[in-house]
Biotite code that builds the C-alpha atoms (Angstrom):
import biotite.structure as struc

atoms = struc.array([
    struc.Atom([0.062, -0.088, -0.007], chain_id="A", res_id=1, res_name="MET", atom_name="CA", element="C"),
    struc.Atom([1.254, 3.437, -0.864], chain_id="A", res_id=2, res_name="SER", atom_name="CA", element="C"),
    struc.Atom([1.439, 6.630, 1.149], chain_id="A", res_id=3, res_name="GLN", atom_name="CA", element="C"),
    struc.Atom([1.165, 9.564, -0.898], chain_id="A", res_id=4, res_name="THR", atom_name="CA", element="C"),
    struc.Atom([1.575, 13.234, -0.155], chain_id="A", res_id=5, res_name="HIS", atom_name="CA", element="C"),
    struc.Atom([0.722, 15.866, -2.823], chain_id="A", res_id=6, res_name="HIS", atom_name="CA", element="C"),
    struc.Atom([2.093, 19.375, -2.242], chain_id="A", res_id=7, res_name="THR", atom_name="CA", element="C"),
    struc.Atom([0.376, 22.398, -4.108], chain_id="A", res_id=8, res_name="ASP", atom_name="CA", element="C"),
    struc.Atom([3.189, 22.227, -6.754], chain_id="A", res_id=9, res_name="ASP", atom_name="CA", element="C"),
    struc.Atom([2.481, 18.785, -8.845], chain_id="A", res_id=10, res_name="PRO", atom_name="CA", element="C"),
    struc.Atom([5.631, 19.585, -10.806], chain_id="A", res_id=11, res_name="ASP", atom_name="CA", element="C"),
    struc.Atom([7.020, 16.109, -11.852], chain_id="A", res_id=12, res_name="PRO", atom_name="CA", element="C"),
    struc.Atom([10.473, 17.487, -11.341], chain_id="A", res_id=13, res_name="ARG", atom_name="CA", element="C"),
    struc.Atom([10.102, 17.763, -7.695], chain_id="A", res_id=14, res_name="LYS", atom_name="CA", element="C"),
    struc.Atom([8.366, 14.162, -7.372], chain_id="A", res_id=15, res_name="ARG", atom_name="CA", element="C"),
    struc.Atom([10.562, 11.751, -5.264], chain_id="A", res_id=16, res_name="ILE", atom_name="CA", element="C"),
    struc.Atom([9.947, 7.939, -5.251], chain_id="A", res_id=17, res_name="LEU", atom_name="CA", element="C"),
    struc.Atom([10.935, 6.516, -1.842], chain_id="A", res_id=18, res_name="LEU", atom_name="CA", element="C"),
    struc.Atom([11.092, 2.946, -1.323], chain_id="A", res_id=19, res_name="VAL", atom_name="CA", element="C"),
    struc.Atom([11.883, 1.797, 2.329], chain_id="A", res_id=20, res_name="GLU", atom_name="CA", element="C"),
    struc.Atom([10.435, -1.201, 4.081], chain_id="A", res_id=21, res_name="ASP", atom_name="CA", element="C"),
    struc.Atom([10.757, 0.237, 7.666], chain_id="A", res_id=22, res_name="ASP", atom_name="CA", element="C"),
    struc.Atom([7.474, 2.210, 8.342], chain_id="A", res_id=23, res_name="ALA", atom_name="CA", element="C"),
    struc.Atom([9.141, 4.474, 10.861], chain_id="A", res_id=24, res_name="ALA", atom_name="CA", element="C"),
    struc.Atom([12.104, 5.282, 8.596], chain_id="A", res_id=25, res_name="VAL", atom_name="CA", element="C"),
    struc.Atom([10.021, 5.544, 5.647], chain_id="A", res_id=26, res_name="ARG", atom_name="CA", element="C"),
    struc.Atom([7.572, 8.158, 7.497], chain_id="A", res_id=27, res_name="ARG", atom_name="CA", element="C"),
    struc.Atom([10.546, 10.113, 8.959], chain_id="A", res_id=28, res_name="SER", atom_name="CA", element="C"),
    struc.Atom([12.178, 10.763, 5.402], chain_id="A", res_id=29, res_name="LEU", atom_name="CA", element="C"),
    struc.Atom([8.892, 11.243, 3.960], chain_id="A", res_id=30, res_name="GLN", atom_name="CA", element="C"),
    struc.Atom([8.329, 14.272, 6.356], chain_id="A", res_id=31, res_name="LEU", atom_name="CA", element="C"),
    struc.Atom([11.801, 15.600, 5.769], chain_id="A", res_id=32, res_name="VAL", atom_name="CA", element="C"),
    struc.Atom([11.374, 15.577, 2.061], chain_id="A", res_id=33, res_name="LEU", atom_name="CA", element="C"),
    struc.Atom([7.848, 17.076, 1.973], chain_id="A", res_id=34, res_name="VAL", atom_name="CA", element="C"),
    struc.Atom([9.105, 19.893, 4.326], chain_id="A", res_id=35, res_name="GLY", atom_name="CA", element="C"),
    struc.Atom([11.608, 20.504, 1.575], chain_id="A", res_id=36, res_name="GLU", atom_name="CA", element="C"),
    struc.Atom([8.693, 20.925, -0.849], chain_id="A", res_id=37, res_name="GLY", atom_name="CA", element="C"),
    struc.Atom([9.030, 17.500, -2.713], chain_id="A", res_id=38, res_name="TYR", atom_name="CA", element="C"),
    struc.Atom([5.886, 15.402, -3.696], chain_id="A", res_id=39, res_name="ASP", atom_name="CA", element="C"),
    struc.Atom([6.816, 12.262, -2.120], chain_id="A", res_id=40, res_name="VAL", atom_name="CA", element="C"),
    struc.Atom([5.383, 8.917, -3.247], chain_id="A", res_id=41, res_name="ARG", atom_name="CA", element="C"),
    struc.Atom([6.398, 6.463, -0.511], chain_id="A", res_id=42, res_name="ALA", atom_name="CA", element="C"),
    struc.Atom([6.245, 2.506, -0.661], chain_id="A", res_id=43, res_name="TYR", atom_name="CA", element="C"),
    struc.Atom([7.097, -0.169, 1.781], chain_id="A", res_id=44, res_name="GLY", atom_name="CA", element="C"),
    struc.Atom([8.251, -2.559, -1.130], chain_id="A", res_id=45, res_name="GLY", atom_name="CA", element="C"),
    struc.Atom([9.239, -2.596, -4.920], chain_id="A", res_id=46, res_name="SER", atom_name="CA", element="C"),
    struc.Atom([6.350, -4.903, -6.211], chain_id="A", res_id=47, res_name="LYS", atom_name="CA", element="C"),
    struc.Atom([4.967, -3.504, -9.310], chain_id="A", res_id=48, res_name="GLY", atom_name="CA", element="C"),
    struc.Atom([6.723, 0.027, -9.257], chain_id="A", res_id=49, res_name="LEU", atom_name="CA", element="C"),
    struc.Atom([8.259, -0.395, -12.419], chain_id="A", res_id=50, res_name="SER", atom_name="CA", element="C"),
    struc.Atom([4.592, -0.705, -13.991], chain_id="A", res_id=51, res_name="LYS", atom_name="CA", element="C"),
    struc.Atom([3.135, 2.254, -11.985], chain_id="A", res_id=52, res_name="ASP", atom_name="CA", element="C"),
    struc.Atom([2.855, 5.249, -13.749], chain_id="A", res_id=53, res_name="VAL", atom_name="CA", element="C"),
    struc.Atom([3.154, 7.471, -10.994], chain_id="A", res_id=54, res_name="GLU", atom_name="CA", element="C"),
    struc.Atom([6.291, 5.853, -9.896], chain_id="A", res_id=55, res_name="ALA", atom_name="CA", element="C"),
    struc.Atom([7.844, 6.277, -13.393], chain_id="A", res_id=56, res_name="LEU", atom_name="CA", element="C"),
    struc.Atom([7.205, 10.242, -13.235], chain_id="A", res_id=57, res_name="GLN", atom_name="CA", element="C"),
    struc.Atom([9.403, 10.655, -10.231], chain_id="A", res_id=58, res_name="ALA", atom_name="CA", element="C"),
    struc.Atom([12.200, 12.808, -10.574], chain_id="A", res_id=59, res_name="ALA", atom_name="CA", element="C"),
    struc.Atom([14.514, 10.928, -8.396], chain_id="A", res_id=60, res_name="CYS", atom_name="CA", element="C"),
    struc.Atom([14.412, 7.408, -6.501], chain_id="A", res_id=61, res_name="LEU", atom_name="CA", element="C"),
    struc.Atom([15.451, 6.994, -2.954], chain_id="A", res_id=62, res_name="VAL", atom_name="CA", element="C"),
    struc.Atom([15.800, 3.254, -2.030], chain_id="A", res_id=63, res_name="ALA", atom_name="CA", element="C"),
    struc.Atom([16.763, 1.067, 0.636], chain_id="A", res_id=64, res_name="ASP", atom_name="CA", element="C"),
    struc.Atom([19.000, -1.851, -0.267], chain_id="A", res_id=65, res_name="LEU", atom_name="CA", element="C"),
    struc.Atom([17.077, -4.554, 1.458], chain_id="A", res_id=66, res_name="VAL", atom_name="CA", element="C"),
    struc.Atom([13.377, -4.784, 0.510], chain_id="A", res_id=67, res_name="LEU", atom_name="CA", element="C"),
    struc.Atom([10.914, -7.377, 0.954], chain_id="A", res_id=68, res_name="PRO", atom_name="CA", element="C"),
    struc.Atom([10.505, -8.910, -2.568], chain_id="A", res_id=69, res_name="GLU", atom_name="CA", element="C"),
    struc.Atom([14.155, -7.956, -3.744], chain_id="A", res_id=70, res_name="SER", atom_name="CA", element="C"),
    struc.Atom([16.752, -5.354, -3.421], chain_id="A", res_id=71, res_name="HIS", atom_name="CA", element="C"),
    struc.Atom([17.058, -1.908, -4.719], chain_id="A", res_id=72, res_name="ALA", atom_name="CA", element="C"),
    struc.Atom([19.631, -2.944, -7.487], chain_id="A", res_id=73, res_name="ILE", atom_name="CA", element="C"),
    struc.Atom([16.917, -5.086, -8.878], chain_id="A", res_id=74, res_name="ASP", atom_name="CA", element="C"),
    struc.Atom([14.316, -2.304, -8.669], chain_id="A", res_id=75, res_name="LEU", atom_name="CA", element="C"),
    struc.Atom([16.426, 0.201, -10.276], chain_id="A", res_id=76, res_name="LEU", atom_name="CA", element="C"),
    struc.Atom([17.201, -2.360, -12.940], chain_id="A", res_id=77, res_name="GLY", atom_name="CA", element="C"),
    struc.Atom([13.218, -2.834, -13.306], chain_id="A", res_id=78, res_name="ASP", atom_name="CA", element="C"),
    struc.Atom([12.763, 0.960, -13.382], chain_id="A", res_id=79, res_name="MET", atom_name="CA", element="C"),
    struc.Atom([15.557, 1.666, -16.180], chain_id="A", res_id=80, res_name="ARG", atom_name="CA", element="C"),
    struc.Atom([13.994, -1.335, -18.039], chain_id="A", res_id=81, res_name="ALA", atom_name="CA", element="C"),
    struc.Atom([10.621, 0.592, -18.087], chain_id="A", res_id=82, res_name="ALA", atom_name="CA", element="C"),
    struc.Atom([12.136, 3.581, -19.430], chain_id="A", res_id=83, res_name="GLY", atom_name="CA", element="C"),
    struc.Atom([13.045, 5.590, -16.211], chain_id="A", res_id=84, res_name="TRP", atom_name="CA", element="C"),
    struc.Atom([16.014, 7.679, -16.579], chain_id="A", res_id=85, res_name="THR", atom_name="CA", element="C"),
    struc.Atom([16.097, 9.818, -13.253], chain_id="A", res_id=86, res_name="GLY", atom_name="CA", element="C"),
    struc.Atom([18.951, 9.785, -10.957], chain_id="A", res_id=87, res_name="PRO", atom_name="CA", element="C"),
    struc.Atom([18.840, 7.030, -7.914], chain_id="A", res_id=88, res_name="ALA", atom_name="CA", element="C"),
    struc.Atom([20.111, 7.439, -4.299], chain_id="A", res_id=89, res_name="VAL", atom_name="CA", element="C"),
    struc.Atom([20.841, 3.961, -2.415], chain_id="A", res_id=90, res_name="LEU", atom_name="CA", element="C"),
    struc.Atom([20.220, 4.066, 1.365], chain_id="A", res_id=91, res_name="ILE", atom_name="CA", element="C"),
    struc.Atom([21.175, 1.172, 3.548], chain_id="A", res_id=92, res_name="SER", atom_name="CA", element="C"),
    struc.Atom([22.236, 0.062, 7.231], chain_id="A", res_id=93, res_name="GLY", atom_name="CA", element="C"),
    struc.Atom([23.893, -3.073, 5.546], chain_id="A", res_id=94, res_name="TYR", atom_name="CA", element="C"),
    struc.Atom([26.525, -1.357, 3.268], chain_id="A", res_id=95, res_name="LEU", atom_name="CA", element="C"),
    struc.Atom([30.172, -2.658, 2.587], chain_id="A", res_id=96, res_name="ASN", atom_name="CA", element="C"),
    struc.Atom([32.350, -1.805, -0.198], chain_id="A", res_id=97, res_name="ASP", atom_name="CA", element="C"),
    struc.Atom([31.193, -4.917, -2.231], chain_id="A", res_id=98, res_name="GLU", atom_name="CA", element="C"),
    struc.Atom([27.417, -3.443, -2.201], chain_id="A", res_id=99, res_name="TRP", atom_name="CA", element="C"),
    struc.Atom([28.488, 0.265, -2.527], chain_id="A", res_id=100, res_name="LYS", atom_name="CA", element="C"),
    struc.Atom([30.525, -0.813, -5.695], chain_id="A", res_id=101, res_name="ASN", atom_name="CA", element="C"),
    struc.Atom([27.477, -3.032, -6.999], chain_id="A", res_id=102, res_name="LYS", atom_name="CA", element="C"),
    struc.Atom([25.222, -0.092, -6.521], chain_id="A", res_id=103, res_name="ALA", atom_name="CA", element="C"),
    struc.Atom([27.274, 2.297, -8.442], chain_id="A", res_id=104, res_name="LEU", atom_name="CA", element="C"),
    struc.Atom([27.961, 0.063, -11.045], chain_id="A", res_id=105, res_name="ARG", atom_name="CA", element="C"),
    struc.Atom([24.126, -0.759, -11.265], chain_id="A", res_id=106, res_name="ALA", atom_name="CA", element="C"),
    struc.Atom([23.546, 2.981, -11.965], chain_id="A", res_id=107, res_name="GLY", atom_name="CA", element="C"),
    struc.Atom([22.851, 4.407, -8.411], chain_id="A", res_id=108, res_name="PHE", atom_name="CA", element="C"),
    struc.Atom([24.187, 8.061, -8.363], chain_id="A", res_id=109, res_name="ASP", atom_name="CA", element="C"),
    struc.Atom([24.837, 8.283, -4.448], chain_id="A", res_id=110, res_name="ALA", atom_name="CA", element="C"),
    struc.Atom([25.109, 5.682, -1.723], chain_id="A", res_id=111, res_name="VAL", atom_name="CA", element="C"),
    struc.Atom([24.086, 6.863, 1.980], chain_id="A", res_id=112, res_name="LEU", atom_name="CA", element="C"),
    struc.Atom([24.601, 4.726, 5.114], chain_id="A", res_id=113, res_name="GLU", atom_name="CA", element="C"),
    struc.Atom([21.792, 4.558, 7.373], chain_id="A", res_id=114, res_name="LYS", atom_name="CA", element="C"),
    struc.Atom([20.945, 5.648, 9.830], chain_id="A", res_id=115, res_name="PRO", atom_name="CA", element="C"),
    struc.Atom([20.595, 8.719, 7.757], chain_id="A", res_id=116, res_name="ILE", atom_name="CA", element="C"),
    struc.Atom([19.830, 12.153, 8.884], chain_id="A", res_id=117, res_name="ALA", atom_name="CA", element="C"),
    struc.Atom([17.539, 14.243, 6.470], chain_id="A", res_id=118, res_name="GLY", atom_name="CA", element="C"),
    struc.Atom([20.413, 16.828, 5.580], chain_id="A", res_id=119, res_name="ALA", atom_name="CA", element="C"),
    struc.Atom([22.742, 14.420, 3.712], chain_id="A", res_id=120, res_name="PRO", atom_name="CA", element="C"),
    struc.Atom([19.805, 12.902, 1.652], chain_id="A", res_id=121, res_name="LEU", atom_name="CA", element="C"),
    struc.Atom([18.445, 16.359, 0.881], chain_id="A", res_id=122, res_name="ILE", atom_name="CA", element="C"),
    struc.Atom([21.978, 17.550, -0.040], chain_id="A", res_id=123, res_name="LYS", atom_name="CA", element="C"),
    struc.Atom([22.324, 14.552, -2.457], chain_id="A", res_id=124, res_name="GLU", atom_name="CA", element="C"),
    struc.Atom([18.729, 15.183, -4.069], chain_id="A", res_id=125, res_name="ILE", atom_name="CA", element="C"),
    struc.Atom([19.324, 18.668, -4.630], chain_id="A", res_id=126, res_name="HIS", atom_name="CA", element="C"),
    struc.Atom([22.586, 18.008, -6.275], chain_id="A", res_id=127, res_name="ARG", atom_name="CA", element="C"),
    struc.Atom([21.023, 15.214, -8.586], chain_id="A", res_id=128, res_name="LEU", atom_name="CA", element="C"),
    struc.Atom([17.934, 16.988, -9.530], chain_id="A", res_id=129, res_name="ILE", atom_name="CA", element="C"),
    struc.Atom([18.813, 20.605, -8.987], chain_id="A", res_id=130, res_name="GLY", atom_name="CA", element="C"),
    struc.Atom([15.843, 21.642, -6.965], chain_id="A", res_id=131, res_name="THR", atom_name="CA", element="C"),
    struc.Atom([17.484, 23.450, -3.913], chain_id="A", res_id=132, res_name="ALA", atom_name="CA", element="C"),
    struc.Atom([15.108, 25.762, -2.426], chain_id="A", res_id=133, res_name="GLN", atom_name="CA", element="C"),
    struc.Atom([15.946, 29.337, -2.418], chain_id="A", res_id=134, res_name="LYS", atom_name="CA", element="C"),
    struc.Atom([15.991, 31.197, 1.066], chain_id="A", res_id=135, res_name="PRO", atom_name="CA", element="C"),
    struc.Atom([13.002, 33.327, 2.021], chain_id="A", res_id=136, res_name="ASP", atom_name="CA", element="C"),
])
């Protein structure tokens, strides 16, 4: 089941696809990203996402390495096969050099270790999709 939050600005360049099986982590990251003005589509697993029109419109994918049905590297491969071309950020509490290298070779643009504070993730997303908010 998906959790969706729409902002007043439905700009697909600001849509983030967040795939994290831990509900507390998913909700925490979702709140941080919504606070930055992103339209967040949050999911607890990867099943069917590569066939979901809403998911395929995301500007950036943020995915946990270990997911119930597979892992984020498979998810990114499925998304790419479906024609999605956006940048991707891998997050995981189980990172070692082997997984970091696999993720980068698979096409992830950034790899962040959990537990993750919002600031490093936001910095990476801003870098990857260029949506840094201007100060008030």
